[in-house]
N, C-alpha and C positions, 0 to 999 in steps of 0.2 A: 390358785390364786385370780385376781381379777387386774388384768395389765390394764383398767379406769382408770383414772384420780382420783382419789377420796376430796372428798366433799365441794365435791362441785354439783347444782342442781339441776336437774332434767329429764325431760316432759319422760313419763311411764313408758318405759320395752313400750317394741311391738315387737310380729312375729316376719321376720321376709327368708325365702325358699332359696335356700345358697348349693347348689351341686345335686336339688333335690334331698336337702337336710332343713329343719326347719332354724332359725338361727335367731337370739333374741340382739335387738338393736335400739337406740333414741335415733326416735325422729332429729329428719335439721341436724344426727353427726353425715358425714363424709363417708360415703360403704364402702370405700379403700378403709379408713379406722373403725370402722365396725366390725369388720373380717377380723380388721391385724385381733384389734379390740377380741376377736373369740377365737385365738388363733388358728385365719385360718392366712394362713402367708404365701401357697402356690393359686393364684388367682387366674392359670390355664399355661399351655404350655407357646410355646415361641419357636423360631424354626430347628429348633436347635432342645430338644428333651434336656437338653443338662445346664438349658440357663428358663428352667421357666418363668414365666413372664409373676409381674408383685410390683406395689408400691412402688414408685423408690425416688421421684423425685416428689409426689404430694405438691403437686400447684402445677397439673396441668403439661406439660410445658414435656415432659419424655414420652406418654402414650404407653408405656410399659405395663398402667392396671386395666388396658381394651378389658371391660370386659360385655356380653351381652342382657341385656335386664327392661324386662317384660319385650323381647322383640326387637328392640337397639340397640345398638354395639354404643358405650359409652363409658366416662373412662370416671374408675369407681369413684378418683381424688378430688370431682369436679361434680358426682350426683349424691344428691342430698339424698336420707333413710330416709322412703316411705311405707303406710304398713304394706304387708302386702305383697312386696316387691319378690318377682323369681328370677335369681340372677342364675347365670352357667356363665360358664365357661367361651369368650370373643371367639 
């Protein structure tokens, strides 16, 4: 089952690497949206392992979606997908 909205025109998917695994995503969509669409809901660990990091507000306010992308710490909800990105937990 796809989590993407049907009938929306998107660019051809590209491959990004997330936690060492290839993931198909569409350029320009937010990294958080791409991960959720790929059923990756756990972005990393917080101070309490019972409360993992994930996308929460989807507008850059809460900082819960922090990931390391190509070596830089970024908010996944504000970072667009670009071909070849390497994504790991913060």
